[in-house]
N, C-alpha and C positions, 0 to 999 in steps of 0.2 A: 216287904218286910218293913217291921214293924222298925222305930226307933224313940226314944225319947228324944233323942236330938234335932230331927230333922221340924223342918218349919218352914212356911215362902213367908216372911218375914222381906222386904225389899230394902238391902243396906248396901251401902256402895262398895263396887271392887275394884282393884286392883285387876286395871290393861296387865296381862301375862303377856311378854316377849313374841308366847308360839304356843300355838294349840293344839291337844289333841289331833292324830293324824284324821279319825273319822270323829267328828266331835257325837253326836247322836247319838252313835252307836256305840261307843263311848260308854254314854252316861244312862243308857240302856244295860248295861251291863253292870255297873256303878248300881246301878241302880236294884235290879236284883240278886247282887254278890255280896254286895258289902253295905254297910249299916252307916254310911257317911251321908251329914246332914247335907238339902238340896245344895243350900250355900256352897261346899266344900266342894261338891260336883257341880254344880256350877261357875263356877272361878277356875276349877280345873278343863273344865271341856269350854268356855268362853261361852254359857247359856245362861239364859234369863232365869235367878230360878224356878218363878212358874214352868217355863220349860219344860223342868224338869220332874214339880209336883205333876207336868201334863203325864211326862210319859210314866212316873208310878202310878197314877190313876187311871192308866191307860191309850186318855183323852190325844197323845201325843206321839210321833215314831210307833204308829202300831202294829204296823208289817217289821220295822229297820229289825233286822237280831241283833242282835248286842257283840260285840268287841272285844277283845279280852286286852285291856293294855298292857296289863303282864308279861301274854305269852310276844308283843309285838314291840318289848322292851320301853312302852313307854308309861309305866309307874315298876313301882320293887315291890312285892307284896308286905318287906316290913316298912313301906310310908304310909302303906295303906292302914298299917295295924295301928300304927303311929299315929296316925289321922283321926281314926275310930275312937281313941282314947280322949281325944281331949279336940272336940268341936268343933271351937273360931279357927284349929291351923288348917293352916293353908296346904295343899298337896304340890311337891315340888315335881314337877316332872324328871323322870333318870336320863342321864349322861350316856349321852350313844357313845359306844366304847369303835366305834368307824368313824373314822377322819373324813370325809370325804371330799375329796379335792373342791379346789375353786373353779371354776369356771369364769374365764379368763375372756373378755370380750374381744372380738378380733374387728378391726375395720378395712381389713384386705377384701379384696372385692369389688365388683360394683355399684353403685350406689343404688339401690330399689327404687322403682320409680313407678306411681302409681296408673293403673289401666287405662283411665281419663287421661294420662297425658302423653305417653306413650307417641305416639303422633306426634309430638309436633318435637321428640329428640332429635331426628333428624335436619327439622328447618335450628335450632342448637348448634349444633356439630358445625354446621356450613356457618353459624356466625361466628364461632368460636375460629373458623381455620379463618376468615378472616382477616378477623376483628385483630385475633391474639397466633398468628404460624407461631410463636417465639414456643407454645405450648406444643407440649408431646403429649405422646399418644395417653399414655398413663394417666397423666393429670386432663385430660378430655376423657376418660372412663370416671375417674371418682367424679369429676363436678357430674357430668350427664347423667350416668350411669347402663355406658352403652357395649357394644363389643371391639376388640381393632376391626374385623373386617369391615363392621359397619362404615366406623372414620376412614381407609380404602378408599370404599367404595363412590362416598361423597366428594375425596379430594378429586380421585381421580375421573369423575363425574360417571359412572358406571352404575349407581345405585339405580333400583327401578322405577324410585319416582322423583329422579336427579330434572327433572324437567318441572317440576311444579314446588319443588325447593325455594324457600323462600328465608334469610338469618333472621332471623329472629335474637331476639335476647333471650340469656336462658334464665336469667335474674326474674326478668318480665313474667316469663312462664309458668315460674317456682317449680323450676327441677332441681337447682343450688341459690345457695343463697350468695351479695352481695362481698359476705365478710369471706366465704370458701374459695368465687372467685378470685378478689383481690390479692389473696395467698397461693394462689396457685399462678398468681401471672408476676410474682412477685418473686417470688420462689423460681420462673422458666426467667425471670430476668435478670437473676442473681448470675445464675449457672451459664449466661447466653455469653458472656463476654470473657469466660474461660476455653470456652468449647471454641469458636472466634480465634486465640490465640494460638491452640493448638491447632488449627485449621490452614490459618497463614504461614506458618513457620515462624523464620527470623525477619524477623521485626525492622525499619527504619532504625538506622543511625538516627540522633539528636544535631542540631544545623551545624553546634558548635563541636562537636567531636570528627564530624563529615570533613567540613574545611578547616580543620589545625591542619598545620603541614608537617611533617618529621625534621625532624634533627636532622638528618641527614642531607632532605632535598635541602633542607636551610643553609647547609655549611655551604654544598652546593652552587646554591644562586651565590652566597657572596664571592665564593675564588671563580665561579667564572665573573663576574659585576669586578669583582678588581682584574682577571684577567685581561677585559674589557678597554681598561681604563689605560692599562700596559700597551696595550696592539692602540689605542690613542695616542696614546702619548710618543710615541716611536714613530709613529707617521707625521705627526705632525714635526718633528725633531727632521725625520728625512726632509721635509717638503721648506721647512727654515734655512737645511743645510742648502738647496739646491736654487732657491732664492739666490744665497750669497754667492755661490756660485756663478749665475748669472748673472750677478754684479759686476763681481770680478774680469768676468769676461767685456764686460760693455767699458770698464775702461780702458 
């Protein structure tokens, strides 16, 4: 199609945040069905103006079928007509009425391990079990990307290759990072005292509490000491009276 505003001048174009779904197919349709300038089509489809000129000349995208951006909801007919009347007007993509929900990234599940390093995982698991027995199975799974059954087999020495396993640092093997390992170890250490307190039951009382005497016992001891002094005084009095009697008999 002929148009007085078409040109192949190289002009700086502002980058669009999003381009059409199929840029060249959309450009083919716009070249064939509109009188938009090459720069307008290039700006909307995020192509170079010379590419659009090549499409118009049949040198580029010769076998590509045009894609209607109006049918696909990427442009409106009013927007195209508005741009055709103003050669320097930049096409604005149509706002989709359908809002897609945001996909949230989940970190659950075992960590992915490259194929070249999977053979080192049993050695890393053995290292973790020996050097950090406080780690839970779920933490080991997060660190090296293994399964609970594999951890259990290595712990019980029932793994098919248990005779050849050697404890190797997972950080050195590249299975995890030192930051992740330190985080899991600190987390396990923080949870360990609470678990030990729950398993141990009643704790021992402090020395000053356990050795403190009850008031009733102190009163009994004081009363007993007073009774002992009274008994001693009575014994001495009797002995003194007996000596006096003996002296009187001798006289």
